VOBA-1610 file (N, C-alpha, C; in pm, whole numbers, padded with zeros to 5 digits, always signed):
BEGIN
Met+00083-00118+00000Met+00000+00000+00000Met+00084+00120+00000Pro+00033+00232-00018Pro+00118+00346-00004Pro+00117+00380+00136Val+00154+00379+00212Val+00133+00450+00330Val+00259+00524+00343Arg+00285+00645+00331Arg+00383+00727+00333Arg+00420+00721+00431Lys+00493+00826+00660Lys+00514+00824+00695Lys+00547+00839+00713Ser+00282+00927+00663Ser+00259+00936+00732Ser+00306+00937+00697Arg+00266+00947+00329Arg+00289+00928+00346Arg+00301+00928+00377Gly+00282+00714+00442Gly+00286+00637+00513Gly+00241+00610+00508Ser+00052+00534+00713Ser+00112+00554+00756Ser+00210+00449+00770Ile+00315+00429+00705Ile+00424+00340+00720Ile+00508+00429+00778Val+01092+00475+01177Val+01161+00586+01208Val+01260+00526+01283Ala+01477+00480+01213Ala+01514+00394+01297Ala+01446+00308+01385Ala+01495+00336+01499Ala+01436+00238+01584Ala+01288+00251+01567Ala+01235+00370+01579Ala+01090+00386+01567Ala+01042+00366+01425Phe+01104+00433+01327Phe+01053+00423+01189Phe+01085+00288+01130Ala+01206+00239+01157Ala+01241+00109+01102Ala+01149+00004+01160Ala+01120+00018+01290Ala+01031-00079+01351Ala+00893-00071+01288Ala+00846+00052+01269Ala+00714+00068+01208Ala+00714+00011+01068Leu+00824+00031+00999Leu+00834-00019+00863Leu+00832-00170+00859Met+00907-00233+00951Met+00909-00376+00954Met+00770-00429+00987Leu+00699-00357+01071Leu+00564-00399+01106Leu+00476-00395+00985Val+00485-00287+00914Val+00405-00271+00793Val+00438-00379+00694Ser+00567-00395+00672Ser+00608-00491+00571Ser+00571-00632+00612Ala+00595-00663+00738Ala+00578-00800+00778Ala+00434-00838+00807Cys+00362-00754+00879Cys+00229-00796+00918Cys+00121-00698+00881Gly+00150-00602+00801Gly+00044-00518+00748Gly-00014-00422+00847Gln+00069-00359+00928Gln+00021-00257+01018Gln+00105-00132+01002Glu+00056-00026+01057Glu+00130+00099+01065Glu+00212+00129+00943Pro+00153+00177+00835Pro+00226+00202+00712Pro+00313+00325+00706Glu+00324+00410+00801Glu+00416+00522+00784Glu+00465+00577+00915Gly+00550+00679+00907Gly+00602+00741+01026Gly+00724+00820+00992Pro+00794+00877+01091Pro+00916+00949+01063Pro+01019+00850+01013Glu+01134+00896+00977Glu+01235+00805+00925Glu+01318+00747+01038Glu+01412+00667+00997Glu+01491+00595+01094Glu+01581+00688+01176Thr+01618+00639+01295Thr+01711+00715+01375Thr+01849+00701+01313Ala+01939+00789+01348Ala+02070+00787+01286Ala+02137+00651+01303Thr+02197+00600+01197Thr+02257+00468+01197Thr+02406+00478+01167Gly+02487+00461+01270Gly+02631+00464+01250Gly+02678+00588+01179Asn+02761+00570+01076Asn+02815+00682+01001Asn+02742+00706+00870Leu+02628+00644+00851Leu+02553+00662+00727Leu+02500+00804+00716Val+02502+00856+00595Val+02437+00982+00565Val+02287+00956+00558Gln+02206+01034+00628Gln+02060+01018+00626Gln+01998+01156+00605Asp+01999+01197+00480Asp+01966+01334+00447Asp+01871+01343+00328Ile+01837+01466+00293Ile+01750+01492+00179Ile+01836+01530+00059Phe+01804+01471-00053Phe+01871+01498-00179Phe+01768+01550-00279Val+01818+01616-00383Val+01733+01657-00496Val+01801+01610-00623Met+01722+01554-00715Met+01777+01508-00843Met+01687+01555-00956Asn+01737+01546-01078Asn+01651+01570-01193Asn+01545+01462-01201Ala+01437+01491-01271Ala+01324+01399-01277Ala+01360+01264-01337Asp+01468+01257-01413Asp+01511+01130-01471Asp+01611+01057-01383Gly+01639+01112-01265Gly+01731+01049-01170Gly+01874+01099-01179Ser+01904+01183-01276Ser+02041+01232-01292Ser+02072+01345-01194Asn+02200+01368-01171Asn+02251+01480-01092Asn+02192+01490-00952Pro+02199+01383-00870Pro+02152+01394-00732Pro+02242+01484-00649Val+02181+01576-00574Val+02256+01672-00492Val+02203+01667-00349Arg+02292+01653-00253Arg+02255+01652-00112Arg+02229+01795-00066Ile+02112+01819-00007Ile+02078+01955+00034Ile+02064+01973+00185Thr+02067+01864+00264Thr+02077+01877+00409Thr+02199+01798+00455Asp+02255+01838+00567Asp+02378+01775+00617Asp+02383+01793+00768Thr+02322+01700+00840Thr+02320+01707+00986Thr+02358+01570+01042Thr+02379+01563+01174Thr+02412+01436+01238Thr+02286+01354+01264Gly+02169+01413+01244Gly+02044+01341+01264Gly+01989+01288+01133Val+01861+01262+01132Val+01791+01211+01014Val+01699+01320+00960Asp+01715+01355+00834Asp+01627+01449+00766Asp+01551+01371+00659Ser+01418+01376+00659Ser+01343+01295+00563Ser+01207+01356+00533Ser+01128+01284+00452Ser+00992+01321+00416Ser+00981+01462+00358Pro+01056+01493+00251Pro+01049+01627+00192Pro+00917+01652+00122Ala+00875+01779+00121Ala+00752+01820+00051Ala+00772+01961-00002Tyr+00764+01977-00134Tyr+00779+02109-00196Tyr+00658+02198-00168Ser+00684+02326-00146Ser+00575+02423-00140Ser+00516+02439-00279Pro+00390+02481-00291Pro+00326+02492-00422Pro+00399+02583-00521Asp+00471+02683-00472Asp+00545+02771-00563Asp+00687+02722-00590Gly+00725+02611-00528Gly+00855+02551-00552Gly+00973+02618-00485Thr+00950+02718-00404Thr+01061+02791-00343Thr+01110+02730-00213Lys+01028+02646-00150Lys+01062+02590-00019Lys+01034+02440-00014Ile+01099+02374+00081Ile+01075+02233+00107Ile+01053+02216+00257Ala+00939+02160+00294Ala+00915+02121+00433Ala+00967+01979+00451Phe+01011+01945+00571Phe+01064+01811+00598Phe+01062+01785+00747Asn+01088+01659+00788Asn+01103+01633+00931Asn+01247+01594+00961Ser+01290+01627+01083Ser+01427+01602+01125Ser+01431+01575+01275Asn+01522+01485+01316Asn+01543+01462+01459Asn+01676+01519+01505Arg+01726+01619+01433Arg+01857+01679+01463Arg+01864+01740+01602Asp+01749+01775+01659Asp+01747+01836+01793Asp+01697+01738+01899Gly+01696+01609+01868Gly+01664+01508+01968Gly+01538+01429+01939Asn+01440+01489+01875Asn+01319+01418+01834Asn+01271+01476+01702Phe+01183+01406+01635Phe+01139+01454+01505Phe+01049+01576+01517Glu+01086+01681+01442Glu+01010+01804+01433Glu+00998+01842+01286Ile+00906+01935+01257Ile+00889+01982+01120Ile+00977+02105+01099Tyr+01048+02106+00987Tyr+01134+02217+00947Tyr+01093+02262+00806Val+01142+02379+00769Val+01126+02426+00632Val+01257+02489+00587Met+01287+02479+00460Met+01410+02538+00406Met+01383+02585+00265Asp+01473+02668+00214Asp+01465+02705+00074Asp+01492+02580-00011Ala+01447+02582-00134Ala+01456+02463-00219Ala+01599+02419-00246Asp+01697+02507-00223Asp+01837+02469-00242Asp+01902+02420-00112Gly+01822+02411-00003Gly+01873+02362+00124Gly+01916+02470+00221Ser+01913+02595+00179Ser+01954+02705+00268Ser+01839+02748+00359Asn+01872+02826+00459Asn+01773+02887+00549Asn+01681+02783+00613Gln+01739+02685+00681Gln+01660+02580+00747Gln+01605+02633+00880Val+01472+02626+00893Val+01404+02683+01009Val+01311+02578+01071Arg+01316+02565+01203Arg+01229+02472+01275Arg+01091+02534+01295Leu+00986+02458+01266Leu+00849+02509+01279Leu+00777+02455+01402Thr+00803+02331+01441Thr+00737+02273+01559Thr+00839+02252+01669Asp+00795+02250+01794Asp+00885+02238+01907Asp+00810+02177+02025Asn+00817+02044+02036Asn+00756+01976+02150Asn+00830+01845+02174Asn+00793+01773+02278Asn+00866+01652+02316Asn+00819+01528+02240Ala+00719+01543+02157Ala+00667+01430+02081Ala+00732+01426+01943Glu+00682+01337+01857Glu+00733+01324+01721Glu+00638+01392+01624Asp+00689+01488+01547Asp+00612+01555+01441Asp+00678+01520+01308Phe+00599+01480+01208Phe+00660+01431+01085Phe+00560+01431+00970Ser+00608+01397+00851Ser+00528+01383+00728Ser+00448+01508+00694Pro+00516+01620+00665Pro+00445+01744+00629Pro+00387+01739+00489Asp+00278+01813+00467Asp+00218+01827+00334Asp+00156+01965+00323Trp+00192+02039+00218Trp+00146+02176+00200Trp+00003+02182+00145Ser-00072+02281+00189Ser-00201+02310+00125Ser-00173+02369-00013Pro-00267+02354-00107Pro-00242+02402-00244Pro-00212+02551-00256Asp-00263+02631-00162Asp-00236+02775-00168Asp-00108+02813-00092Gly-00041+02716-00030Gly+00085+02740+00037Gly+00076+02807+00173Thr-00044+02825+00226Thr-00060+02895+00353Thr-00059+02802+00474Lys-00080+02671+00452Lys-00091+02575+00562Lys-00002+02454+00537Ile+00034+02387+00644Ile+00106+02260+00637Ile+00035+02161+00729Ala-00010+02050+00673Ala-00063+01941+00754Ala+00052+01849+00792Phe+00044+01784+00908Phe+00151+01695+00951Phe+00099+01594+01051Asn+00178+01490+01076Asn+00147+01388+01176Asn+00214+01423+01308Thr+00151+01385+01416Thr+00214+01401+01547Thr+00157+01299+01644Asp+00240+01259+01743Asp+00189+01173+01849Asp+00188+01248+01983Arg+00180+01380+01976Arg+00185+01464+02096Arg+00068+01440+02191Asp-00040+01380+02142Asp-00157+01354+02227Asp-00165+01208+02268Gly-00058+01132+02247Gly-00055+00994+02291Gly-00074+00893+02181Asn-00133+00934+02072Asn-00145+00847+01954Asn-00127+00933+01831Arg-00117+00871+01715Arg-00086+00944+01593Arg-00210+01016+01540Glu-00202+01147+01529Glu-00313+01229+01479Glu-00260+01325+01372Ile-00353+01385+01300Ile-00319+01484+01198Ile-00346+01624+01251Tyr-00248+01711+01237Tyr-00258+01852+01274Tyr-00238+01937+01150Val-00274+02063+01161Val-00245+02159+01056Val-00191+02286+01123Met-00103+02357+01055Met-00049+02481+01108Met-00027+02578+00993Asp-00010+02705+01028Asp+00028+02803+00927Asp+00167+02768+00875Ala+00200+02817+00758Ala+00327+02784+00695Ala+00448+02831+00775Asp+00427+02924+00870Asp+00536+02971+00956Asp+00538+02898+01091Gly+00450+02798+01109Gly+00446+02719+01232Gly+00344+02766+01334Asp+00279+02879+01309Asp+00179+02930+01402Asp+00048+02852+01392Asn-00034+02867+01494Asn-00172+02813+01495Asn-00177+02663+01467Gln-00103+02586+01545Gln-00107+02441+01530Gln-00237+02386+01587Thr-00313+02322+01499Thr-00449+02281+01532Thr-00470+02134+01500Arg-00531+02062+01591Arg-00560+01919+01571Arg-00682+01902+01481Leu-00668+01816+01379Leu-00780+01791+01287Leu-00851+01661+01316Thr-00778+01557+01354Thr-00840+01427+01384Thr-00834+01402+01533Asn-00929+01324+01583Asn-00938+01303+01727Asn-01007+01170+01754Asn-00929+01064+01758Asn-00983+00934+01796Asn-00872+00851+01859Gln-00904+00736+01914Gln-00806+00657+01988Gln-00711+00578+01899Asp-00739+00577+01769Asp-00654+00503+01677Asp-00554+00597+01608Asn-00488+00549+01504Asn-00383+00626+01439Asn-00427+00680+01304Asp-00410+00809+01285Asp-00439+00876+01158Asp-00308+00937+01107Gly-00284+00927+00975Gly-00158+00980+00927Gly-00152+01000+00778Leu-00037+01048+00732Leu-00004+01068+00592Leu-00108+01152+00520Ala-00129+01273+00573Ala-00226+01365+00513Ala-00181+01411+00376Ala-00276+01417+00283Ala-00247+01462+00147Ala-00360+01553+00101Trp-00330+01681+00078Trp-00431+01776+00033Trp-00473+01748-00111Ser-00601+01760-00138Ser-00647+01753-00277Ser-00600+01879-00350Pro-00584+01872-00484Pro-00532+01987-00558Pro-00615+02114-00543Asp-00746+02102-00522Asp-00828+02222-00505Asp-00842+02263-00359Gly-00780+02189-00267Gly-00781+02224-00125Gly-00908+02192-00052Ser-01002+02125-00118Ser-01132+02101-00055Ser-01134+01977+00033Leu-01035+01886+00017Leu-01031+01762+00093Leu-00888+01730+00135Ile-00877+01650+00239Ile-00750+01591+00280Ile-00768+01440+00283Ala-00689+01370+00204Ala-00687+01224+00211Ala-00588+01182+00318Phe-00613+01069+00382Phe-00522+01021+00486Phe-00546+00872+00509Glu-00458+00812+00585Glu-00475+00671+00622Glu-00508+00663+00770Ser-00585+00561+00805Ser-00625+00545+00945Ser-00662+00400+00972Asn-00639+00355+01096Asn-00683+00222+01136Asn-00803+00230+01230Arg-00878+00338+01220Arg-00993+00359+01309Arg-01104+00257+01289Thr-01104+00189+01176Thr-01204+00084+01152Thr-01150-00054+01190Gly-01030-00058+01250Gly-00968-00184+01288Gly-00864-00230+01189Asn-00855-00164+01076Asn-00759-00199+00971Asn-00722-00070+00899Tyr-00601-00058+00851Tyr-00563+00065+00780Tyr-00637+00076+00647Glu-00706+00189+00629Glu-00778+00220+00506Glu-00749+00365+00467Val-00789+00402+00346Val-00775+00540+00300Val-00906+00614+00322Phe-00897+00732+00381Phe-01012+00817+00410Phe-00992+00954+00346Val-01099+01030+00338Val-01091+01173+00308Val-01170+01249+00412Met-01134+01375+00433Met-01207+01462+00525Met-01199+01604+00474Asp-01286+01690+00526Asp-01276+01832+00495Asp-01149+01888+00559Pro-01100+02002+00513Pro-00976+02060+00568Pro-00985+02097+00715Asp-01106+02104+00769Asp-01121+02132+00912Asp-01137+02004+00994Gly-01124+01888+00929Gly-01134+01760+00998Gly-01273+01701+01003Glu-01370+01772+00948Glu-01508+01723+00951Glu-01538+01634+00830Asn-01653+01568+00838Asn-01707+01488+00725Asn-01609+01385+00674Thr-01568+01296+00762Thr-01475+01189+00725Thr-01547+01078+00650Thr-01486+01036+00539Thr-01544+00929+00457Thr-01436+00826+00425Val-01467+00698+00441Val-01371+00594+00406Val-01384+00561+00259Leu-01270+00547+00189Leu-01270+00520+00046Leu-01236+00375+00013Thr-01156+00311+00096Thr-01119+00172+00071Thr-01175+00084+00180Ser-01194-00041+00149Ser-01246-00136+00247Ser-01198-00275+00208Ser-01083-00314+00260Ser-01029-00447+00231Ser-00980-00508+00361Glu-00957-00636+00360Glu-00908-00703+00479Glu-00759-00681+00499Ala-00694-00625+00400Ala-00551-00596+00409Ala-00530-00449+00442Val-00404-00405+00443Val-00368-00267+00474Val-00372-00182+00347Asp-00442-00069+00352Asp-00443+00030+00244Asp-00395+00162+00303Gly-00315+00240+00230Gly-00268+00366+00285Gly-00185+00446+00187Ser-00115+00547+00240Ser-00023+00633+00166Ser-00087+00694+00042Pro-00193+00773+00059Pro-00263+00831-00056Pro-00187+00946-00122Ser-00203+00957-00254Ser-00145+01066-00333Ser-00242+01104-00442Trp-00279+01232-00450Trp-00377+01279-00548Trp-00314+01299-00685Ser-00390+01269-00788Ser-00351+01310-00922Ser-00367+01462-00932Pro-00291+01529-01021Pro-00295+01676-01025Pro-00431+01735-01060Asp-00517+01660-01130Asp-00650+01711-01160Asp-00753+01673-01053Gly-00710+01599-00950Gly-00798+01563-00840Gly-00896+01452-00870Ser-00882+01389-00985Ser-00979+01286-01022Ser-00944+01148-00969Gln-00815+01125-00932Gln-00772+00994-00886Gln-00683+01005-00763Ile-00672+00893-00692Ile-00584+00883-00576Ile-00503+00754-00591Ala-00371+00767-00590Ala-00284+00650-00585Ala-00268+00611-00439Phe-00250+00481-00413Phe-00233+00435-00275Phe-00163+00300-00279Ile-00130+00248-00162Ile-00067+00116-00156Ile-00158+00019-00083Ser-00140-00109-00113Ser-00225-00210-00052Ser-00155-00345-00050Gln-00193-00427+00049Gln-00148-00566+00059Gln-00259-00663+00021Arg-00363-00614-00039Arg-00487-00690-00056Arg-00479-00814-00142Asp-00376-00826-00222Asp-00374-00939-00315Asp-00311-01064-00258Gly-00292-01066-00127Gly-00256-01189-00059Gly-00114-01236-00076Glu-00030-01153-00135Glu+00109-01193-00156Glu+00201-01144-00044Gly+00144-01067+00051Gly+00220-01025+00168Gly+00302-00900+00151Asn+00309-00848+00027Asn+00387-00726+00005Asn+00298-00614-00046Phe+00345-00492-00034Phe+00269-00377-00078Phe+00287-00355-00227Glu+00178-00321-00293Glu+00179-00283-00433Glu+00109-00148-00446Val+00133-00079-00558Val+00069+00049-00582Val-00060+00028-00660Tyr-00163+00096-00615Tyr-00296+00094-00678Tyr-00337+00236-00710Val-00442+00249-00788Val-00503+00379-00814Val-00654+00362-00810Met-00724+00465-00769Met-00871+00462-00767Met-00924+00599-00803Glu-01051+00602-00838Glu-01116+00731-00857Glu-01124+00802-00722Ala-01141+00934-00724Ala-01138+01012-00600Ala-01251+00978-00505Asp-01356+00912-00556Asp-01465+00870-00469Asp-01448+00727-00419Gly-01334+00663-00451Gly-01306+00528-00403Gly-01342+00417-00500Thr-01405+00450-00612Thr-01443+00348-00709Thr-01326+00313-00800Arg-01340+00204-00874Arg-01244+00157-00975Arg-01101+00147-00917Gln-01086+00064-00817Gln-00954+00043-00757Gln-00876-00057-00842Ile-00762-00012-00897Ile-00687-00089-00995Ile-00541-00102-00950Arg-00489-00222-00960Arg-00349-00249-00925Arg-00257-00206-01038Leu-00149-00131-01002Leu-00055-00082-01102Leu+00078-00157-01103Thr+00123-00205-00989Thr+00252-00274-00982Thr+00233-00420-00941Thr+00323-00502-00987Thr+00325-00644-00952Thr+00471-00686-00942Ser+00522-00690-00821Ser+00662-00727-00802Ser+00677-00809-00677Asp+00791-00875-00663Asp+00818-00954-00544Asp+00864-00868-00428Gly+00902-00742-00458Gly+00945-00651-00354Gly+00833-00561-00310Phe+00856-00483-00207Phe+00756-00391-00157Phe+00759-00262-00239Asp+00645-00222-00294Asp+00632-00095-00366Asp+00555+00001-00276Asn+00606+00120-00260Asn+00556+00208-00154Asn+00559+00355-00192Phe+00486+00435-00117Phe+00489+00581-00124Phe+00477+00639-00265Pro+00364+00617-00333Pro+00347+00673-00468Pro+00328+00824-00463Ala+00370+00891-00570Ala+00356+01037-00581Ala+00335+01074-00727Phe+00219+01129-00760Phe+00191+01174-00896Phe+00281+01292-00933Ser+00329+01294-01057Ser+00400+01410-01109Ser+00301+01524-01131Pro+00349+01649-01137Pro+00259+01764-01150Pro+00172+01762-01276Asn+00220+01700-01384Asn+00138+01694-01505Asn+00059+01564-01516Gly+00075+01476-01418Gly-00001+01351-01415Gly+00051+01242-01506Asp+00162+01266-01576Asp+00215+01168-01671Asp+00292+01055-01605Leu+00338+01076-01481Leu+00419+00977-01412Leu+00377+00963-01267Ile+00406+00847-01212Ile+00395+00824-01067Ile+00531+00777-01019Ala+00590+00849-00925Ala+00714+00804-00861Ala+00678+00717-00742Phe+00760+00619-00712Phe+00738+00533-00595Phe+00871+00470-00558Asp+00880+00412-00438Asp+01001+00340-00404Asp+00972+00191-00397Ser+01074+00112-00422Ser+01056-00033-00430Ser+01184-00104-00389Val+01168-00226-00334Val+01283-00311-00303Val+01292-00427-00401Arg+01229-00413-00517Arg+01225-00523-00614Arg+01361-00567-00664Asp+01460-00478-00657Asp+01595-00513-00700Asp+01688-00535-00582Asp+01628-00577-00469Asp+01703-00610-00347Asp+01761-00491-00275Asn+01722-00371-00314Asn+01765-00250-00246Asn+01656-00146-00268Arg+01623-00069-00166Arg+01513+00026-00184Arg+01559+00144-00269Glu+01497+00158-00386Glu+01531+00263-00480Glu+01403+00331-00528Ile+01418+00443-00597Ile+01303+00517-00649Ile+01282+00482-00796Tyr+01158+00461-00832Tyr+01116+00426-00967Tyr+01011+00526-01014Thr+00988+00526-01144Thr+00874+00598-01200Thr+00798+00504-01292Met+00672+00536-01317Met+00590+00461-01411Met+00480+00552-01464Gly+00415+00511-01571Gly+00301+00584-01620Gly+00184+00570-01525Pro+00083+00655-01535Pro-00032+00650-01444Pro-00115+00523-01459Asp-00089+00446-01565Asp-00156+00318-01583Asp-00065+00201-01545Gly+00052+00229-01487Gly+00145+00126-01445Gly+00247+00086-01549Ser+00241+00148-01667Ser+00332+00113-01775Ser+00471+00174-01756Asp+00568+00118-01827Asp+00703+00173-01835Asp+00765+00197-01697Gln+00766+00094-01614Gln+00826+00107-01481Gln+00978+00105-01494Arg+01040+00212-01445Arg+01186+00221-01458Arg+01250+00276-01332Arg+01367+00223-01300Arg+01445+00264-01182Arg+01522+00391-01214Ile+01512+00492-01125Ile+01583+00617-01152Ile+01691+00649-01049Thr+01699+00574-00940Thr+01812+00589-00847Thr+01889+00458-00842Asn+02015+00467-00809Asn+02098+00347-00800Asn+02214+00375-00705Ser+02185+00363-00576Ser+02287+00390-00475Ser+02302+00266-00388Pro+02413+00254-00316Pro+02434+00138-00229Pro+02350+00145-00102Gly+02276+00255-00084Gly+02194+00272+00034Gly+02046+00262+00004Ile+01968+00339+00076Ile+01823+00339+00064Ile+01776+00473+00011Asp+01695+00473-00093Asp+01636+00595-00147Asp+01484+00581-00142Arg+01416+00683-00090Arg+01270+00674-00076Arg+01207+00810-00052Phe+01074+00813-00038Phe+00997+00935-00012Phe+01014+01039-00122Ala+00987+01000-00245Ala+00999+01092-00358Ala+00895+01203-00353Ala+00939+01327-00380Ala+00849+01443-00382Ala+00882+01528-00503Trp+00786+01547-00592Trp+00807+01624-00716Trp+00808+01774-00689Ser+00897+01846-00760Ser+00888+01991-00760Ser+00764+02030-00841Pro+00704+02145-00814Pro+00580+02183-00884Pro+00593+02193-01036Asp+00715+02222-01086Asp+00733+02229-01232Asp+00769+02094-01292Gly+00781+01991-01209Gly+00806+01857-01258Gly+00948+01827-01301Thr+01040+01920-01281Thr+01177+01899-01328Thr+01267+01834-01223Lys+01227+01836-01096Lys+01310+01784-00988Lys+01230+01687-00900Ile+01303+01599-00834Ile+01245+01512-00732Ile+01333+01522-00608Ala+01274+01562-00496Ala+01343+01557-00368Ala+01317+01420-00306Phe+01414+01368-00232Phe+01396+01235-00173Phe+01487+01218-00052Tyr+01454+01119+00029Tyr+01538+01082+00144Tyr+01634+00973+00100Ser+01759+00984+00144Ser+01856+00880+00113Ser+01939+00846+00236Glu+01961+00718+00254Glu+02049+00667+00359Glu+02161+00593+00289Arg+02281+00650+00288Arg+02391+00594+00210Arg+02525+00619+00278Pro+02627+00543+00243Pro+02760+00565+00301Pro+02812+00704+00267Pro+02892+00765+00354Pro+02946+00899+00328Pro+03019+00910+00194Ala+03082+00802+00151Ala+03156+00805+00025Ala+03064+00828-00094Asn+02935+00799-00076Asn+02838+00818-00183Asn+02744+00935-00158Ala+02782+01022-00064Ala+02693+01130-00025Ala+02677+01236-00133Asp+02772+01243-00225Asp+02768+01349-00325Asp+02744+01293-00465Asn+02684+01173-00473Asn+02653+01118-00605Asn+02540+01017-00593
//
């Protein structure tokens, strides 16, 4: 399924554990990224849309992940545990001017911009379980949108700003839901015995890509459905886990990450699942692809040896 992470909802110890849970038994599809691992670089990179010219744009001793471009392409929101726990930060698109937006003892992660660029939705466990909050783009007015005893995550704004898609296990199993931007009028879109999550809207708002384990093979595949939940169609079929789909701004491609080649890398494919091709090739882990608004760049999280930090 897609579950970003909450994308998700699929963090090291915390994210890696959540990831293993998702992968192994179909729970908790997202979360913050892994805690720092030895001397590995765990930062945000930007590359051309074809995978060429990857450039590292963050460089800290912690983990920087889950990048999200602002609608005008000038900024990238992301989560980082550089100050001890995961918080939401924002920086210029070239990695300069990194500013912390949230500040609490809990984990804040998986930011997503509203289409007009004035708000950022994000995940947090500050209330004891995973919920979705929204704040102004400068970090002010942090407001809780979901409120239940289960986990809600991986918020994704619709292109017109009228809905937020997200994943939740409030029905006893992870499914994809939509709600109004104020958290009201929640509607479930998927209903399967397996895990569904990690929603991503097509640029015209007519479709939602997501991930699911529903086909009984134990691994996540990418699916697409109409925005009302109808016509759910499988796009990928691989022995590895396919995760975190993201539509390109013109709708011609879907980026996703996969372990089909024994290493987690980023791939692209057509919106019908055609022409699946690998665009990253590093000795580490590449994931959480985020398109720039003009479609020329992809920001992503990478965990790789320092010797490969600049390529």
